[in-house]
C-alpha positions as a Markdown table, in Angstrom:
| # | Residue | x | y | z |
|---|---|---|---|---|
| 1 | Met | -37.1 | -86.7 | -4.2 |
| 2 | Ser | -39.3 | -88.3 | -1.6 |
| 3 | Glu | -43.1 | -88.5 | -1.9 |
| 4 | His | -43.5 | -86.1 | 1.1 |
| 5 | Thr | -41.4 | -83.5 | -0.8 |
| 6 | Leu | -43.5 | -83.9 | -3.9 |
| 7 | Asp | -46.7 | -83.5 | -1.9 |
| 8 | Ser | -45.3 | -80.4 | -0.2 |
| 9 | Ser | -44.2 | -78.9 | -3.5 |
| 10 | Ser | -47.6 | -79.7 | -5.0 |
| 11 | Lys | -49.5 | -78.1 | -2.1 |
| 12 | Leu | -47.3 | -75.0 | -2.4 |
| 13 | Glu | -48.0 | -74.8 | -6.1 |
| 14 | Glu | -51.7 | -75.1 | -5.5 |
| 15 | Lys | -51.5 | -72.2 | -2.9 |
| 16 | Leu | -49.5 | -70.1 | -5.3 |
| 17 | Phe | -52.0 | -70.8 | -8.1 |
| 18 | Leu | -54.7 | -69.6 | -5.7 |
| 19 | Leu | -52.7 | -66.5 | -4.8 |
| 20 | Gly | -52.2 | -65.8 | -8.5 |
| 21 | Arg | -56.0 | -66.1 | -9.1 |
| 22 | Ile | -56.7 | -63.7 | -6.2 |
| 23 | Leu | -54.3 | -61.1 | -7.5 |
| 24 | Met | -55.6 | -61.4 | -11.1 |
| 25 | Ser | -59.2 | -61.3 | -10.0 |
| 26 | Ile | -58.5 | -58.0 | -8.2 |
| 27 | Leu | -57.7 | -56.6 | -11.7 |
| 28 | Phe | -61.3 | -57.1 | -12.6 |
| 29 | Phe | -63.0 | -56.5 | -9.2 |
| 30 | Val | -61.5 | -53.0 | -8.6 |
| 31 | Pro | -62.3 | -51.6 | -12.1 |
| 32 | Ala | -65.8 | -53.0 | -12.0 |
| 33 | Tyr | -66.4 | -51.4 | -8.6 |
| 34 | Arg | -65.0 | -48.1 | -9.8 |
| 35 | Lys | -67.1 | -48.1 | -12.9 |
| 36 | Ala | -70.2 | -49.0 | -10.9 |
| 37 | Ser | -69.4 | -46.3 | -8.3 |
| 38 | Ser | -69.3 | -43.6 | -10.9 |
| 39 | Ile | -71.8 | -44.8 | -13.5 |
| 40 | Asp | -72.5 | -41.4 | -15.1 |
| 41 | Gly | -68.8 | -40.7 | -15.5 |
| 42 | Thr | -68.2 | -44.2 | -16.9 |
| 43 | Ile | -71.1 | -43.8 | -19.4 |
| 44 | Ala | -69.6 | -40.5 | -20.6 |
| 45 | Tyr | -66.1 | -42.1 | -20.9 |
| 46 | Phe | -67.6 | -45.1 | -22.8 |
| 47 | Gly | -69.3 | -42.6 | -25.1 |
| 48 | Lys | -66.0 | -40.7 | -25.7 |
| 49 | Leu | -64.4 | -44.0 | -26.6 |
| 50 | Gly | -67.1 | -44.5 | -29.2 |
| 51 | Leu | -68.6 | -47.6 | -27.7 |
| 52 | Pro | -72.1 | -48.3 | -28.9 |
| 53 | Phe | -75.0 | -47.7 | -26.5 |
| 54 | Pro | -72.8 | -46.6 | -23.6 |
| 55 | Glu | -75.8 | -46.4 | -21.2 |
| 56 | Ile | -76.2 | -50.2 | -21.7 |
| 57 | Thr | -72.6 | -51.2 | -22.4 |
| 58 | Val | -71.5 | -49.9 | -19.0 |
| 59 | Tyr | -73.8 | -52.4 | -17.2 |
| 60 | Val | -72.8 | -55.3 | -19.4 |
| 61 | Val | -69.1 | -54.5 | -18.8 |
| 62 | Val | -69.5 | -54.1 | -15.1 |
| 63 | Ala | -71.5 | -57.3 | -14.8 |
| 64 | Phe | -69.0 | -59.2 | -17.0 |
| 65 | Glu | -66.0 | -58.0 | -14.9 |
| 66 | Phe | -67.7 | -58.9 | -11.6 |
| 67 | Ile | -68.9 | -62.3 | -12.8 |
| 68 | Val | -65.6 | -63.5 | -14.4 |
| 69 | Ala | -63.6 | -62.2 | -11.4 |
| 70 | Ile | -65.8 | -64.3 | -9.0 |
| 71 | Cys | -65.6 | -67.4 | -11.3 |
| 72 | Phe | -61.9 | -67.1 | -11.7 |
| 73 | Leu | -61.3 | -66.5 | -8.0 |
| 74 | Leu | -63.5 | -69.5 | -7.0 |
| 75 | Gly | -61.8 | -71.7 | -9.6 |
| 76 | Trp | -65.0 | -72.4 | -11.6 |
| 77 | Arg | -64.3 | -73.3 | -15.2 |
| 78 | Ile | -60.9 | -71.6 | -15.0 |
| 79 | Lys | -59.8 | -72.4 | -18.5 |
| 80 | Leu | -62.9 | -70.9 | -20.2 |
| 81 | Val | -63.0 | -67.9 | -17.8 |
| 82 | Ala | -59.3 | -67.2 | -18.2 |
| 83 | Tyr | -59.6 | -67.2 | -22.0 |
| 84 | Leu | -62.6 | -64.8 | -21.7 |
| 85 | Met | -60.6 | -62.5 | -19.4 |
| 86 | Ala | -57.6 | -62.6 | -21.7 |
| 87 | Ala | -59.8 | -61.6 | -24.7 |
| 88 | Phe | -61.4 | -58.9 | -22.6 |
| 89 | Ser | -58.1 | -57.5 | -21.5 |
| 90 | Ile | -56.8 | -57.3 | -25.1 |
| 91 | Ala | -60.1 | -55.7 | -26.4 |
| 92 | Ala | -60.1 | -53.2 | -23.5 |
| 93 | Gly | -56.5 | -52.3 | -24.1 |
| 94 | Leu | -57.1 | -51.7 | -27.8 |
| 95 | Ile | -60.3 | -49.7 | -27.2 |
| 96 | Ala | -59.1 | -47.6 | -24.2 |
| 97 | His | -55.4 | -47.2 | -24.8 |
| 98 | Gln | -55.0 | -46.1 | -28.5 |
| 99 | Phe | -51.5 | -44.8 | -28.2 |
| 100 | Trp | -51.4 | -44.2 | -31.9 |
| 101 | Ser | -54.1 | -41.5 | -31.8 |
| 102 | Val | -53.1 | -39.5 | -28.8 |
| 103 | Asp | -51.0 | -36.4 | -28.5 |
| 104 | Pro | -47.3 | -37.1 | -28.0 |
| 105 | Ala | -47.4 | -36.2 | -24.3 |
| 106 | Gln | -49.8 | -39.1 | -23.7 |
| 107 | Leu | -48.2 | -41.6 | -26.1 |
| 108 | Gly | -45.9 | -43.3 | -23.5 |
| 109 | Asn | -48.6 | -43.6 | -20.9 |
| 110 | Gln | -51.1 | -45.1 | -23.3 |
| 111 | Leu | -48.6 | -47.5 | -24.8 |
| 112 | Asn | -47.6 | -48.7 | -21.3 |
| 113 | His | -51.3 | -49.3 | -20.4 |
| 114 | Leu | -51.8 | -51.2 | -23.7 |
| 115 | Leu | -48.7 | -53.3 | -23.0 |
| 116 | Lys | -49.9 | -54.0 | -19.4 |
| 117 | Asn | -53.2 | -55.2 | -20.8 |
| 118 | Gly | -51.3 | -57.5 | -23.1 |
| 119 | Ala | -49.2 | -58.8 | -20.2 |
| 120 | Val | -52.4 | -59.4 | -18.2 |
| 121 | Ala | -53.9 | -61.3 | -21.1 |
| 122 | Gly | -50.7 | -63.4 | -21.3 |
| 123 | Gly | -51.1 | -64.2 | -17.6 |
| 124 | Phe | -54.7 | -65.3 | -18.1 |
| 125 | Ile | -53.6 | -67.5 | -21.1 |
| 126 | Met | -50.9 | -69.2 | -18.9 |
| 127 | Ala | -53.5 | -69.7 | -16.1 |
| 128 | Ala | -55.8 | -71.3 | -18.6 |
| 129 | Leu | -53.0 | -73.6 | -19.7 |
| 130 | Leu | -52.2 | -74.6 | -16.1 |
| 131 | Ser | -55.8 | -74.9 | -15.0 |
| 132 | Asp | -56.1 | -78.7 | -15.6 |
| 133 | Arg | -53.0 | -79.2 | -13.4 |
| 134 | Phe | -54.7 | -77.7 | -10.4 |
| 135 | Ala | -58.3 | -78.9 | -11.1 |
| 136 | Lys | -60.0 | -80.3 | -8.0 |
| 137 | Thr | -63.0 | -81.8 | -9.8 |
| 138 | Asp | -63.9 | -83.7 | -12.9 |
| 139 | His | -61.7 | -82.8 | -15.9 |
| 140 | Asp | -64.7 | -82.1 | -18.1 |
| 141 | Glu | -65.8 | -79.2 | -16.0 |
| 142 | His | -62.6 | -77.4 | -16.7 |
| 143 | Thr | -62.5 | -77.7 | -20.4 |
| 144 | Leu | -63.9 | -75.4 | -23.0 |
């Protein structure tokens, strides 16, 4: 392979990594916006889920979702942020999609949502593992 082909391939991979970050960030921007747009409904939903202090938790969750989405999108400390987003995705799935405790009519839907959260977490883990490959700045900035 020529050096030009390797450069072209590398630039394409960088663009695809950015596209992936954009798409994955949307998974946090949109829910954060929706929660913030219907704060009273979100507080009630968080209360129904049994989250502590839902009147406070809602603001923490919305802020977290916006902040990590912005950081991930901009490529700031991708490894750390991606791991945080993976952990959040798993926790949110386990809290909000308890397929084991719903009526049988909802079981499939809730199981699918939980599995989706797991797949999203897997994507963030892969992004964290690939982050050093696409780092533009000092390596230390992109480590835990």
